[in-house]
N, C-alpha and C positions, 0 to 999 in steps of 0.2 A: 504493500500500500504506500509506504514512504517513497518507493522508487517511482510509482505512478505520479504522486504529487510532485516529486522533483522534476520529472520529465515535463509535466504540464506547466510548471513554473518556468522552465527553460523556453518552452514554446512562446509564452507571453513575452519573454525578453527578446525573442528573435523576430518579433513582428516588425514590419517596415514603418517608415515615417507616415503617419496618418494624414499629415497635411502637405505631403510632397506634391509639387507641381512640375510637370515635365517642361523642358526648355521650349519645345515646339508649341506649348500651349500658352506661353506668357510673352509679354512685350517688355523687354528690359529698358527701363526709363533711365536716361543718362542726364537729363536736365529738365527742369520744370519752370514754367512762367505763370505768374498770377497777375491778372489785370482787372480793372473795372471796365465792363462793356459800356462804351460811351453811348450806345444806342438804347439799350434796355436797362442799364444800371445794375445788371447781374454780374456775378463773378465770371470772368473768362479765364478758364484753366487751360494751359498749353503744356503738353508733354512731348519731349523729344525722345523718340524710341529708336533704338539701334536695329538695323536690318541685317540679321546674321548672314543671310545668303550673299549680300553684297560685300561683306567683310571677310569672306573666305580668302585664304592665301592664294588659291588658284584663280581668284577673280570672280566677280559676280555679274559680269556683263555690264549693262548700262543702268542697272537699278541704283538709285541713290543710297548712300550708306545709312541715312537716317530718314525717319518719317516724322513729320510734325503734325500732331493732332490737337485740335482745340474743341472745347465743349463749354457750355454755360450752365449755371445753376444759381439758385438763391444763396447758397453757401458754397464754400470751397469743397466740402466733402460731397455735396450733391453734384457739383460740376465734375469732380473726379469720377463719381459713379456713372455719370452720363456719358463718359468716354465709351463705355461698352455699347452704346447705341449706334456707334459709327465705326468702331474698330474691332477687328476680329481676334484680338488677343486681350487677355486680362493683364493689365499693366502691373509690373513688379518694380518697386521703388527702392529696394535695398542698395542698388548700385547708382543711385542718383548722386551727382557730383555738385550741382549748382542749383540754387533757387534764385530766380530773377523776378523782382517785383516791379511792375510798371509804375512810373512816376505818379500818375493820378491817384492810384490806390495807396501808394506809399505816403502821400500827403494826407491821407485820411486816417489810416491805422495800419499797423504791421503785425503786432502780436496776435490779434484775433485771426488774421490771415494765415499765420503759421500754425495755428492750433490744430487743424485737421492733419497737417503734415507730421507734427511732432507726436501726436497721439498714436499714430500708426505704429505697429510693431516692426515695420520695415525701415523706419526713419533712423538716420544716423546723425550724431552730433557734430561730425567733422565736415558737414556739407557747407560750402561757401554760400554766402548771401550777398546779392548785388542788387542795385537799383538801376533800372533802365532810365537814363536821363532823357527828358524831352520826347519820350516815346513809350510804346507799350512793350512789355516783356516778349510778347509773341513776335514782334518784329526782330528782336535780338536773336531769338532762337531760330528764326527762319533764314538767317544769313549763313550760306554754305562756304563762302570764300574766306576761310579762316585757317591760316597756318598750313602745316603739312598733314596734321591729323585728319583722318576721314570723318570721324565723329566730332562735331563741333564742340560738344560738351567737354571733351578731353582738352581741347584748346583753351576753353574758358577756365577749366581747372588749372591748367599750366600757367595762365596769365596771373591767377591769384597766387599760386605757389611761387612764382618768380618775383613776387614783391620783395623777397629777401635780397634781391639783386638791384632793386630799384625803389628807393624810398620817396619817389614823387607821387605815389599812390597809397591808398589805404585798403586793407582787406580785413574781413572778419568771418569767422565760422559760426555756425548755429549756436553752439554751446556758449561761446563768448558773448554773442549778441544777447542771449537770454540773461546771462550773468550781469551784463552792464545795464540792460533795459530794466531789470527788476531791482537795481540798486538805486538808492536815492542820492548817492555821492558820485555817480559816474553815468554819463550818457554815451552811447556808442556812436561810432562813425562807420558807415557801411561803404563797401566798394561800389564804384560807379562804372557802369558800362554805357558807352555811347558809340554812335556810328562815326566812322572816319573813312576817308577816301578822297579821290580826286573829283572835283566838281567840274561840270561842263559849263559852257558859256551861259546857260540859263540858270545856273546855280544849283542844279540837281546832280546827284551822284548816280552813275550807272550801276547796274547790278554786278558787273564784272569788277568794279573798283571798290565796292562797299566792303568794309571790314569793321569788326567790333574791337573797340579799344577800351582798356581799363584806364581810368583817368580820375585823379583827385580823390574826393570822398564826399559822402552825403552825411550831413549833420542831423542827428536825431534828437528830438525833444518831445517829451510826453507822447512817445510811441508814434511819432510821425516825422517825415522829412521836413525840415524847416529851412534848409539851404544847402549850399555846396561849398566845398573847399577846392580851390584850384591847385595846381601842382606845387606851387611855392608854399601855399598854406598847408598842403598835405605833408610837405617836408617838415615844416615847423611843428606840426602835430606829432609826427613820428619822432622828432628830436625829444619832445617832452615826454612821451609815453615810453621811450626807450626802445623803439622798434626800428632802429637804424643798424642793420647788420652789414650792409654794403651799399654803395652808390657812388655816383660821380657828381662832384660840384665843380663849377667853373668860376674862376675869379680872374680879374684883370691881370695881365702880365706886367711885371715891374720892369722887365728888360726892354720892352718895345710897346709903344702906344698902339691902341686898338687891336692888341693881340690878347690871347687868353691862355690860362694855365688850367689843366684838369687835375683835380685831386681825387683819388679813389679812397673813400672812407673804408677803413678796415675794422675798427672797433669803437664802440660808444657805450658809455655808462651814464645813466641819468638818475639823479636823486631829487625828489621834491620834499621840501621841508616847510611845514607850516609854522607860523609864529603869531603870538597874540600879545599886543602891547596896547595898554589903555583901552582894552575892549575891542580894538580893531584887529582884523585878521589879515595877514599877509602871507605870501608864499615865496620861497626862494628855490629857483631851479638851477641845480648844478649839473653841468654837462661836461664830460671829459671825452674827447674824441681823438682818434689818431688815424692817419692816412699816409699815403705815399703819392709823390708827384709822378703821374703817368704820362703827362703830355705838356709840352710848353711850345707855344707857337712863336714866341719872341726869340730873336737871335741875340746871343751874347756869350761872353766867356767869364767864368768864375775861376780865376787862376789860383787864388789863395784860399786857405781855410777860413780866414776872416771874412772874405767876400761870400763864401758859401754860407757861413753862419748868419751873417747879416741878411742875406737873401732869404734864407729859411725863416728867420724871424719876421721879416716883412710879409711873407706869404702866410705865416701863421696868424698874424694880426688881421690880414684880409679875410682869412677863413673864419676867425673868431667873430669879426664884425658881421659877416654874412649870416652866420648861424644865429647870432643874437637878434639881428634884424628880422629873420624869418620867424623866430620864436615869439618875439614881442608882437609882431603883426598878427599872428594867428590867435594869440591870447586876446588881443583887443577885439578881433573879429568875433570870437566866441562870447566875450563879455558884453559887447555893445550891440552887435547885430543879431546874434542867435540866442543869447541868454541860455546857453547850454554848456554844462560842465563836462566837456568831452575829454578832459585831461585827468579826471579822477581827483581833483583837489579836495572835494568833499570826503571822499573815501580816505584820503591821506589825513585830513583833519580828524576824522572819526577815530583813526588808529592812535594818533598821538594825543588828541584832546577830546576824548569822548563826551565829557561834560559840556564843553562848548558846542560840540556838534549837536547834541540834543537840544540845545537852546535855539540853534539857528536852522536846523534841517528843514523845518516846514516853510521857511522863507528863503531858502538857500539860493535858488536860481533867480528869483526876482528881487534880490536885495544884496545879501552878503557876497555872493559870487561876483556879481557885477561890479561891486565896489572894492573888492579885494586888491591890494597892491601886489604886483608880481615883479620880483627881481630876478635877473638872469645872469648867471656867471658861467662863462665858457672857457674851457682850457683846451686848446687845439695844438696837436703835435703832428708835424709832417716829417716823415722819414726822409733821409737823404739819398736813398737808393736811386740810381740812374740820374742823379742831379748833375753830374759833370757832362752828360751827353748834351750836345747842341743839336738843334733842329737841322735836318738836312736842307741844304741850300743849293739851288741850281747855279752852275758856273756860268759866268758871262761869256 
């Protein structure tokens, strides 16, 4: 009898996956877009689905590598379910890489829009979130001319991941977006996707030249987009939050007028220190950065160690002034124009002075944050590697 019970128990353990779905029965979604339908006011949900037959190594003929499907509904989840009325596969979202939200909807609300996505068992916290600037998300996902990747979502994912090489833009993943959105001391900045390409004589772009570009950042306040950061402002923002891993800054050449020098940033450390004096709150931003000279357009010769040292000192001063200017500019923009604490000053204050934070947190954005004084200290170091090399010059 014990043997029979043991055998039956083993049979139960050997059963297959009850919720298994065959690959040929599902549509693998690689990117999704969510818009407000301008005609009906409904939610417009767009999914970018990979076409496995077109992605085979031996080639799939002329079939496109992706299929873009849109559906509408009163809610996001209803719109997702309505996809089944026009598509022959049941969409599978575990491999989704990017969520794009149209500008019109992003200016209304964001968290309720994401609710149906995050509640699903297939959702992942490392998905990138982007705002489609001046257009609908569906338009972004319909552009096929994007990099080498056959699946456009892979290109969009790479654009976000490449931010570590280019600090002119901002990026954020789903988990970090929720963390900052639900905090009273920090507001998120979201990556921005916009169209780029060559314009014709009438100002329009042809389909062959249209490309999607990651640019600047979208400032969030009270769960909606309230404005945008340009590339200079995005750099200032990244300096403050310590997200500068690599990038190129250009400063005027000291050797020759109207020429430039390129500095590659290699390492940056940032500290934000709150201070309270006479009841007034202020913040000090300490930035330490190091880089190397990778290009100089101006011609000249540095024959002695003293000349090299003085030249480096002058470049470091120029770099220091540029960083300070960008940081001060974006702080003023956030305080005066957007009233949005995108730098986490409130979170920093809460950690060091929790009692003071409890006093001001309910009026933080519309009072204390706007009026807080911000001091910026920058220490810039430029390595001397390749310094003695002169630019190549043509012979007369």
